[in-house]
C-alpha positions as CSV (number, residue, x, y, z in Angstrom):
1,C,0.0,0.0,0.0
2,E,1.4,3.4,-1.0
3,G,3.3,5.1,1.7
4,D,3.5,2.1,4.1
5,V,7.2,1.5,3.4
6,N,10.0,4.1,3.2
7,M,12.1,3.3,0.1
8,I,14.8,5.9,0.9
9,I,15.7,6.8,4.4
10,V,18.3,9.6,4.9
11,E,19.5,10.3,8.4
12,H,21.8,13.1,9.6
13,L,23.6,13.4,6.2
14,S,26.4,15.9,6.1
15,K,29.0,17.0,3.5
16,S,31.6,19.8,3.1
17,Y,33.8,20.9,0.3
18,H,36.9,23.0,1.1
19,R,35.6,23.6,4.7
20,K,32.3,24.9,3.3
21,T,29.3,22.9,4.5
22,V,27.0,22.1,1.6
23,V,24.7,19.6,3.4
24,Q,24.1,19.7,7.1
25,D,22.5,17.1,9.3
26,L,19.9,16.2,6.6
27,S,17.2,13.7,7.4
28,F,14.1,12.7,5.4
29,A,12.3,9.6,4.1
30,V,10.7,8.9,0.7
31,P,7.6,6.6,1.0
32,E,7.0,3.8,-1.5
33,G,5.0,4.9,-4.6
34,N,5.4,8.6,-3.9
35,V,6.9,11.4,-6.0
36,F,9.1,13.3,-3.6
37,A,10.4,16.8,-4.4
38,L,13.9,17.9,-3.4
39,L,13.8,21.7,-3.8
40,G,16.2,24.7,-3.3
41,S,18.0,27.4,-5.0
42,N,21.4,26.9,-6.8
43,G,23.9,25.8,-4.2
44,A,21.3,24.6,-1.7
45,G,22.8,21.1,-1.7
46,K,20.3,19.2,-3.9
47,S,22.6,17.6,-6.3
48,T,25.2,16.7,-3.6
49,T,22.4,15.0,-1.6
50,I,21.4,13.0,-4.7
51,K,25.0,12.0,-5.3
52,M,25.4,10.9,-1.7
53,I,22.2,8.8,-1.9
54,L,23.6,7.1,-5.0
55,G,27.1,6.6,-3.5
56,L,28.7,8.9,-6.1
57,V,29.9,11.3,-3.5
58,K,31.3,10.1,-0.1
59,K,29.3,11.4,2.8
60,E,31.1,12.8,5.9
61,A,28.4,11.8,8.3
62,G,25.0,10.1,8.3
63,T,23.4,7.1,6.6
64,V,21.3,6.3,3.6
65,T,19.1,3.2,3.7
66,V,17.1,1.5,1.0
67,P,15.4,-1.9,1.2
68,T,17.7,-4.9,0.3
69,H,17.9,-5.8,-3.4
70,T,16.1,-2.6,-4.4
71,T,17.2,-1.2,-7.8
72,I,17.7,2.4,-8.6
73,G,17.6,4.3,-11.9
74,Y,19.3,7.7,-12.2
75,S,18.9,10.5,-14.7
76,P,21.5,13.2,-14.1
77,E,21.1,17.0,-14.5
78,T,23.6,17.1,-17.3
79,P,23.5,13.7,-19.1
80,Y,26.4,12.8,-21.3
81,F,26.5,10.0,-23.8
82,P,29.1,9.0,-26.5
83,P,28.3,11.5,-29.3
84,F,29.0,9.0,-32.1
85,L,26.2,6.6,-30.9
86,T,22.5,6.6,-31.7
87,A,19.9,6.4,-28.9
88,M,19.4,2.7,-29.5
89,E,23.1,2.0,-29.4
90,V,23.3,4.0,-26.1
91,L,20.6,1.9,-24.5
92,V,22.0,-1.4,-25.7
93,Y,25.4,-0.4,-24.4
94,Y,24.1,0.5,-20.9
95,A,21.8,-2.6,-20.8
96,K,24.9,-4.8,-21.4
97,L,26.8,-3.0,-18.7
98,Q,23.9,-3.8,-16.4
99,K,24.0,-7.4,-17.6
100,L,20.4,-7.5,-18.6
101,P,19.2,-10.6,-20.5
102,H,20.6,-10.4,-24.1
103,K,17.5,-11.8,-25.7
104,T,15.3,-9.0,-24.5
105,I,17.7,-6.0,-24.7
106,H,16.6,-4.7,-28.1
107,E,12.9,-5.1,-27.4
108,E,13.2,-3.3,-24.0
109,A,15.3,-0.5,-25.6
110,Q,12.7,0.0,-28.3
111,K,9.9,0.2,-25.7
112,L,11.8,2.7,-23.6
113,L,12.6,4.9,-26.6
114,A,8.9,4.9,-27.6
115,C,8.0,5.7,-24.0
116,V,10.1,8.9,-24.0
117,G,9.3,9.9,-27.6
118,L,12.5,9.0,-29.3
119,E,11.4,5.9,-31.2
120,N,11.9,7.5,-34.6
121,S,15.2,9.1,-33.9
122,H,18.2,7.6,-35.8
123,T,20.3,10.7,-35.3
124,K,23.7,10.5,-33.7
125,I,23.8,11.9,-30.1
126,R,26.1,14.8,-31.1
127,H,23.1,16.3,-32.9
128,Y,20.7,16.0,-30.0
129,S,19.2,19.0,-28.3
130,K,19.3,19.3,-24.5
131,G,15.6,18.2,-24.3
132,M,16.4,15.1,-26.4
133,L,19.3,14.2,-24.1
134,Q,17.0,14.5,-21.1
135,R,14.5,12.1,-22.7
136,L,17.3,9.6,-23.5
137,A,18.6,10.0,-19.9
138,L,15.2,9.0,-18.5
139,A,15.1,6.0,-20.9
140,Q,18.5,4.9,-19.7
141,A,17.4,5.3,-16.1
142,L,14.4,3.0,-16.8
143,L,16.5,0.1,-18.0
144,G,16.0,-3.0,-16.0
145,N,12.7,-1.7,-14.5
146,P,14.1,-0.2,-11.3
147,Q,11.9,0.3,-8.2
148,I,13.3,3.7,-7.5
149,L,13.9,6.6,-9.9
150,I,16.1,9.5,-9.0
151,L,15.6,12.4,-11.5
152,D,17.8,15.4,-11.4
153,E,16.1,18.2,-13.4
154,P,14.2,15.9,-15.7
155,C,12.4,18.8,-17.5
156,A,15.5,20.9,-18.1
157,G,15.8,21.9,-21.8
158,L,12.3,20.7,-22.7
159,D,9.8,22.9,-24.5
160,A,6.3,23.4,-23.2
161,M,4.9,20.3,-24.9
162,G,7.9,18.2,-23.9
163,R,7.4,19.2,-20.3
164,V,3.8,18.2,-20.4
165,E,4.7,14.8,-21.9
166,M,7.5,14.3,-19.3
167,L,5.2,15.1,-16.4
168,E,2.6,12.7,-17.8
169,L,5.2,10.0,-18.0
170,I,6.2,10.7,-14.4
171,R,2.6,10.3,-13.4
172,R,2.4,7.0,-15.3
173,L,5.6,5.7,-13.6
174,K,4.1,6.5,-10.2
175,E,0.9,4.7,-11.2
176,D,3.1,1.7,-12.1
177,G,4.4,1.7,-8.5
178,K,7.7,3.6,-9.0
179,T,9.1,5.6,-6.1
180,I,10.5,8.9,-7.5
181,L,12.9,11.4,-6.0
182,M,13.3,14.4,-8.2
183,N,14.4,18.0,-8.2
184,S,13.5,20.8,-10.5
185,H,13.6,24.6,-10.6
186,I,10.3,24.6,-12.4
187,L,8.0,24.8,-9.4
188,S,4.8,24.7,-11.3
189,D,5.8,21.3,-12.7
190,M,6.7,20.0,-9.2
191,E,3.4,21.3,-7.9
192,R,1.5,19.1,-10.4
193,V,3.2,15.8,-9.8
194,C,4.8,15.7,-6.3
195,D,3.1,14.1,-3.2
196,E,5.4,15.7,-0.7
197,G,8.9,17.2,-0.5
198,I,11.4,19.4,1.3
199,I,12.9,22.8,0.6
200,L,16.6,23.2,1.3
201,K,18.6,26.3,2.0
202,D,22.4,26.2,2.7
203,G,22.2,22.4,3.0
204,E,19.5,22.4,5.6
205,I,15.7,21.6,5.5
206,M,13.8,24.8,5.9
207,R,10.4,23.6,5.0
208,T,8.5,20.3,4.4
209,F,5.2,20.1,2.5
210,T,2.6,17.7,1.3
211,K,0.3,17.7,-1.7
212,E,-2.6,18.6,0.6
213,E,-1.0,22.0,1.1
214,L,-0.7,22.6,-2.7
215,K,-4.3,22.6,-3.7
216,E,-4.2,26.3,-4.8
217,P,-2.0,26.9,-7.9
218,G,1.1,28.9,-7.0
219,T,1.2,27.7,-3.4
220,L,4.6,25.9,-3.8
221,E,6.1,29.0,-5.4
222,K,5.0,31.0,-2.4
223,L,6.4,28.5,0.1
224,F,9.7,28.4,-1.9
225,L,10.0,32.2,-2.0
226,D,9.3,32.5,1.7
227,V,12.2,30.1,2.4
228,V,14.6,31.7,0.0
229,R,13.9,35.3,1.2
230,E,14.1,34.5,4.9
231,G,17.1,36.1,6.4
232,S,18.1,37.8,3.1
233,V,19.1,41.5,3.0
234,D,17.4,43.8,0.5
């Protein structure tokens, strides 16, 4: 049942770079089947938090817990793929790295490319727009049907229609039972899809919120601005 189990538990996470604290004593939990928003201005510690959850950055203190044998798919903020490959070749390459069953690799890759709207693209990656790269990054994150998705700015570079399609895809993934942790600067998008979330400032949680608080359009933007402006000097 949605929300009965926490799929990601972060407890007292901390990280500093060059004596500057970027994440400080951070604790939160992401319930199963939820879309959880990780929000904050540039430099608030969002990407560092994501990388510590994934084990890409070493944490100085704290713990990250996920259920045993849980798989995670990750779409980075600035995805990079070999520019001389096509989208299909990229997915086949990453599927082989994950040691997915060879018999079904091409079929799964075709389904995922169709899912993100790249099924008719035979163009080399070097000709891709930022939006097309974001779509391919999500397809790559979905390889192997992971239970958890971590999406860092999934709508970056997408036009208005692309954003609508991406948000609809995120809704469908949630309906399929995925647990999604995502961050975005496009607060109206987050307001549409998230179940709950946190707002960071200087590496600390300044505000938590749930979808029940976001019934009026623009509420999340107001909450966010209240946090960002607090303590600032005009």
